[in-house]
Every structure is written in C-alpha cells, then in structure tokens.
C-alpha positions, 0 to 999 in steps of 0.5 A: 509440479505436474499438470494434474495438480489443482489449478489456482488462477490469480487475478492481478500481479501486485505484491498481494497476487505474486505473494499469493502465487508463491505461497500457493505454489509452495503448497502444491498448486499449479498457478497461473497469474493474470495481469492486464498490463504489459508487465507485473507489479500493479500499483508497483509497476515500473516506469522507464523513461529517458534513462530514468527508472521510476517506481510507480507506487510503493517505495517504503519497505517495512517488515522485510521478514515477510519477504524473507518468508516468501524466498524461504518457501522457494529454498532461496534467500532474499539477499541473494536476489535483492539488496535492501538498504536501511534508511537513516533517517527513515524520513525527514519531515519539513514543517511549513516554517522550514524547521525539520525533524529527522524521524528514525528507528534509533530510540536515542536519536528520536528522543533527542529530536523530540527534546529539541522540538518539544522538550515538554513532550519527551515523557509523553512521547515515550508513553505514546511509543509504549502504547504503539508497541502494545498495539503492535503486539496485538494488532500485528503479531496476533491479528495481522494474519487472522482471517476474520472469517466469522463475526466471532473472530471480531467479538473475541478481540473486542476486550483487547481493542477496548483495553488498547483504546481502539475507540480513539483515532490515531490523532486522538491517541497521539494527542492524549500523550503529547501537546506540541502540534508539530509533534502531533503531526510527526506521530500521527501521519502514518495512516496516510501511508495506507489511505487513512485520515489520522483524524478518522482511523482507529488508533490500532493503526498507531502500531505502524510507529512501532512496526517501523522501529522494530523492523526498520524502513528499507529501500531496494537497490534497483527500485521496488520493482526489483522485488516485483521481478524477484517474486515473478522469478520465484513463481516461474521457478515453481513452474507457475505461469505469469501472463501479461496482457491478459485482462480478467473480465469475469469470475466463472461460477458453477454450483456456488463456487469459482470454477474459472476466469473469463478474459477480455479476449473471450478465452476461459481458463478453468480453475480449482480456486480463484484468488483476486488481487484486483481491487476488492470493490472492483472484484465484486462490482465488475468481476463477480456477477450480481446474481452471486453476491448477497453481501457486497451488492452494488449498493453497498459497494457504492455506499462504502467509504473509500481512501483518498486518491493520489496525484503523483508527479515523476520527474528527472533532473539534469543536476543532482540535489545532494542535500535532499534525503531519500524520503522527505515529507513536506507538511503544509500550512494546514493539517486537520483542515487539509485532511478534511478537504481531502477525505470529507469535503473532497475538494482540491485545495490550493495548499498541500502536504507532499511526500518527496522521494529521491531514490538516487540518494541511495541508488544513483543507477536509477538516473543517468550520470549526474542526474536525479530521479524523483517522485512527489506524491500529494494526497487528493480526493478520490473521484467521488469529488468530481474533480476533472483531472484532464483540466486540473492535472497540469495546473496542479503539477505546476503549483507543486513544482513552484512549491518544491522550487521555493523550498527544497529544489531551487531552479527546478523548472529549468532542471526537469528533463523528463516528466509524467503524472498519475492522477486518480483518473489513472488509478481508475482507468489503468489500475481499475481502482474503484473511485480512483481510490489509491488504497481501496476502502478507507481503514476506518474501524467499521471497515476493518477486520471482519467488516472488510471484504474477507480473504475467503469470499463470503459470496461463493466458495473457492474465491479468495481475496488478497491485496489492499482492499481486504484484511488486514489492509494497505501497505506492503506489510498488510498486502503481504499478510493478506497472502499469508492468510491464504495458508489458513483458509485455502485447502491444501492442494493434496486435499483438492486433488483427491 
C-alpha cells in the first residue's frame, strides 16, 4: 500500500470499526483507526485486574463465517490466530423455581428438552423453528447486508415481511405456536441480546433462533478480546494505523462531503472518506455539526426510542464453581412486567433476570489457578429513567450478589477477591453511548432497516456508519454485517484515486 492511496479514517475500534478497516484496507484504502480509549475494542474492551481477564462486552460469538471472511481478505485463516470452541449447551436457562432448560443447537436434544418441559408444545415448537428458519433466509441471508439506502429498498421487502408475519412481535410469534409460559420465555428472550424487548420488537428478530442453530454459539479461547487483537493485527498487517488515545470531536465537512476529522487535541486529519463506528446518535448529535444535518436533527435524535441499559458486575472468586456452565440465564419471577419496567416505565425494579458468564468453564487461563472469572449482566433502564447510579450501583450489586449466592454460587460474598461494575452512566461517559443505551436505537419495526441511520449517511457524502446503531443492528453478526455493507456503498479506492 502506498502513501498516495485514498485515505479512510475510521472513528472507533469496536468490532464494526475494525471490520470496516480490514475491508477498506483490502480494497486499496490507506486506513487510520482512531480510538479514544487506551486500547481497541470499544464495547469489547478487555479489563485485566488482579490476575483475572474480563471481556467487557460481547461474550457470545455466532455466525463465525463473518470473521472467517475478514481473515480471508488478508490471506489468513481465523483458526491460525484464534481458537473458537463450540458451546454445548449454548445456554442453561434457570427458571425462578429452580428448574432448568439446556438450550442447544442439537435438534434432537432440543426436542427432548421441550418434551420434558412442555410435552403438549413439541409440535408447536417445531412449527416455530420452521418459521424462524424462513425468517432467517429472508431477514439474514437476503437483507442482512442490503444497504437500505432508498425507501424503495424497504418497499420491495414489504410483501415478504407480511408473508413472514413481521407485524407480530417476537413474543407474539412464539405465543402463536406454543402455550407453556416457560417455553415462551425460552424461545423469545433472544432480542434482549441486541437491546430489544421481545414484546415490542418485530418478529423478524426470531431469526436469531435459527441463526444459532445453523452456525452455533462459540467462545474464543483467551476471551473475546483475542478476536479484537486479531482484527487489530490484520489492520496493521495491511499497513493501516490504529491510534489509541485519539478522541474524534468533529467530522470536518467541505463541499457537502466529509473531508477529515478533528481530534480533542486540536489536530486535524484529512480523509477521502470517514467511517464512524461511534454510536450513531452520538455521531450525529456530537460529531457532525447541526448545519449539515437535515434528517438526524437534535429533536429527532432525542425523540427516538433507545435500547435498554446494562448493569454489569465483573468479579473473580478464590474458588471454582465447576457445576456452573459457561453461559447461564437466570429468569426472574416476572417476565413481561419486568421488561415493561425496563423499557417503558424506566424504573429500577427490585427483581431482575440475569445473564451469568463463567468463561473459566471453558478457558481456566482467564483466572489464577483454582479461581473463577465471572461477569453477571442485568438489563436495566437507560439514563432516560433518571436513575442515579452513583447512589444505586452498590446496593444493586449487593442484591445481585445475594441472589447468586442463594441460587448458583453459595457463599459468594466470602469468595470474591476482585470486583468492578459498569452502569449505564459508564456507557455514556466512557463509550459515548447516547442515553447510556447499551445497543443504540431500540430495534422496533419503525427503527429498523431503512428507518435506522443509513450505512451511507443521508446527511453528507463520503460519510459512512457501522456498528450497532446502524443497519442491520446490534450483536456480533449485525455489527460485522454493517461493515460488510461498506463493500456495496463505498467507492472503490481506485475510482477515488483517479
């Protein structure tokens, strides 16, 4: 790569930004990635503390072929740099009464679990999975990397969406096929992995059920941070630059197009194209001056619906808990009402549902010998609820600790040797997520596809967006697909160089 190649500046080094950098580098661009933190990853940052390694964000890897593609663009194999291990089961779901359901990609094992839990719903479960597969074939295979730059793109898919009953919610589609309330939880919780309320988001997100069966749920040895470092190494191998501690404060515009980026230090960096992996609302509200915005005005940004926030407690224990699997979902006593508290009422409830991650079940190297590393995640309201996390964080952590001690981790308080928490306020202050929302815009129907901020900015030329806040949305497959879309909307470097 030569210094005369067109210059692409990427704001943010989350999975979307790093994947974008690799794809642009493979197409002949000279790439600079700007990261305001001291290390790459964004939401996938890695915390190292007292000998423990904690992935800050994503821990569930699906659709690994999207990662294989990125390594292939650099003439390498993912397996040469990162070892992925298939989870079996994908998750253990523990109901509030103590009963459990092992959720896996094994069709026969799943049928047996359904038969054990709700024998009258076996046929309905099979119908739901057939519906999820049909939705996947349209929603992921055909639309996942479609740019949706024009309203005509949206109009063309309306017949298919009607045929697939996208007017239903995910929970509504599940409820059409099965009656047992516990099985309805099992089959409808997936939208929470991407910031959506199962009772609000369109049933197109039921595709996740088939996506996981088709491609599996994987874990990276060494933690998800190994994938971040692997992508950063790919960028470097292409001749690209990753600058940490470099905060972008303004996208520079001239003649109706992006021409560079200004940093907090005052430095300006010229660019032929700019790609923002920052939160999409943050990009438009804080990085692109209002004089250049017609669609994503402050009023529209502030009036949009945003995903939930997250409370995450990372902790290490002096002993191991071998009976606890890699992924556990602990359902609380309420389902619909708790989600209403989180998404609608925006109040911090006394009860909770939790995701417990024990990566040392698969990779003991993430903790000192004889110890376990954990993170427990609780969906909570975003900052629009007015919760003062400086006052609420520790009591909430203690409540979660008591619950875990009473259910899965006996004697937990005496076993914790290291601890840290992340709240929606940290998402706002550290990750610059608007309203502290963990997944950007809530993926309801009228904020999906063409209605989301476009991958090719509607506001100015040569500005592009990747990551959870643009199409197709949050989650590792969605974020990586947003970078994949750039191949269709970003001019070839040779055309810009002419």
